[in-house]
C-alpha positions in Angstrom: -1.5 -3.6 -12.1 -4.2 -0.6 -12.1 -2.3 2.2 -12.5 -4.2 5.6 -9.8 -3.0 9.2 -11.0 -3.9 10.8 -7.3 -2.8 11.9 -3.9 -5.1 13.7 -1.6 -4.9 16.5 1.9 -7.7 15.1 3.6 -7.8 11.3 2.7 -9.0 10.1 7.1 -7.6 6.6 6.3 -7.7 5.6 9.4 -5.5 2.8 10.3 -6.0 -0.1 10.9 -4.9 -2.2 15.0 -2.9 -5.3 13.1 0.3 -5.5 12.0 -0.2 -8.1 9.6 -3.3 -8.9 7.2 -2.4 -12.3 5.3 -3.3 -12.1 1.2 -4.2 -14.5 -1.0 -4.6 -15.5 -4.6 -6.3 -13.9 -6.5 -7.3 -11.1 -4.1 -7.1 -7.7 -5.3 -5.6 -4.6 -3.0 -5.2 -0.8 -3.8 -1.5 0.8 -2.7 -1.8 3.5 -1.6 1.7 6.0 -0.1 2.1 8.2 2.2 4.4 10.2 4.8 2.5 9.6 7.7 4.8 7.6 10.3 2.5 7.1 12.9 1.6 3.3 13.9 -0.8 3.8 16.1 -4.3 1.9 15.8 -6.1 4.1 14.0 -4.4 6.7 13.1 -5.9 9.2 11.0 -3.9 9.0 7.2 -4.9 12.1 5.7 -1.4 13.1 2.8 -1.9 9.8 0.4 -1.1 9.1 -2.9 -2.6 5.8 -4.9 -0.2 3.9 -6.5 -2.8 2.2 -7.7 -4.6 -1.4 -7.5 -2.2 -5.1 -7.7 -3.5 -8.5 -7.9 -1.4 -11.1 -5.2 -0.2 -13.7 -7.1 0.7 -15.9 -3.8 -0.7 -16.5 -0.6 1.1 -15.5 1.8 1.5 -12.2 4.9 2.3 -9.1 4.4 3.4 -7.2 7.7 4.3 -3.5 8.3 7.9 -2.8 7.9 8.2 -5.4 4.8 10.0 -3.2 1.4 6.9 -2.9 -1.7 8.8 -3.4 -5.0 8.2 -2.7 -8.3 9.2 -3.1 -11.2 12.6 -4.0 -9.5 12.6 -0.3 -7.6 12.1 0.2 -3.9 8.9 1.8 -3.1 8.5 2.4 0.1 7.7 -0.3 3.2 5.1 -1.2 3.9 3.4 1.6 7.7 0.1 -0.9 8.1 -3.2 -1.1 6.1 -6.3 1.1 6.1 -10.0 -1.5 6.0 -12.6 1.6 4.8 -13.4 -0.4 0.9 -13.0 -4.1 3.2 -13.8 -7.1 2.5 -13.6 -5.8 -1.1 -10.0 -4.6 -0.8 -7.2 -3.7 1.4 -5.8 -0.4 1.2 -2.3 -1.1 1.6 -0.1 1.8 3.4 3.1 2.3 1.8 5.4 4.9 4.2 7.2 6.9 1.7 9.4 10.3 2.1 6.6 11.9 0.3 3.2 10.6 -1.4 3.5 9.7 -5.0 1.2 9.0 -7.5 1.4 5.2 -9.8 2.0 7.8 -12.5 4.0 10.4 -11.0 6.9 7.4 -10.9 5.8 6.0 -14.7 4.2 2.7 -12.6 3.4 0.4 -15.3 0.7 -2.5 -15.9 1.3 -6.1 -15.3 4.8 -4.3 -13.1 5.4 -7.2 -10.5 4.9 -6.0 -7.3 7.0 -7.6 -5.0 7.1 -7.2 -0.9 10.4 -8.6 0.9 9.8 -9.7 4.7 12.7 -7.8 7.0 13.8 -11.4 7.8 
């Protein structure tokens, strides 16, 4: 994990219309927290905190509502995806009570990131 330290109140991300995304081993995606909770496609996401970039170690599917665990701690649930940097990477949007940064929650490089399905 590459830990990020910044937040924005005017980011202007846009929620993709997909509730899930397939990911491949070796891909790198950005983890972004938000207090936004609207799941309408195209919803504007402004209030965000940047956790960091994480490398996917096993292929799979990430779904809206999946729990996001980092280093054994529950961070939040997947709200959806922003594709403004795709195909380089997705912003995986994580719903939290308040936007938090990687530095703010004490993230460190090499911490395990786990997406756990609700089912």
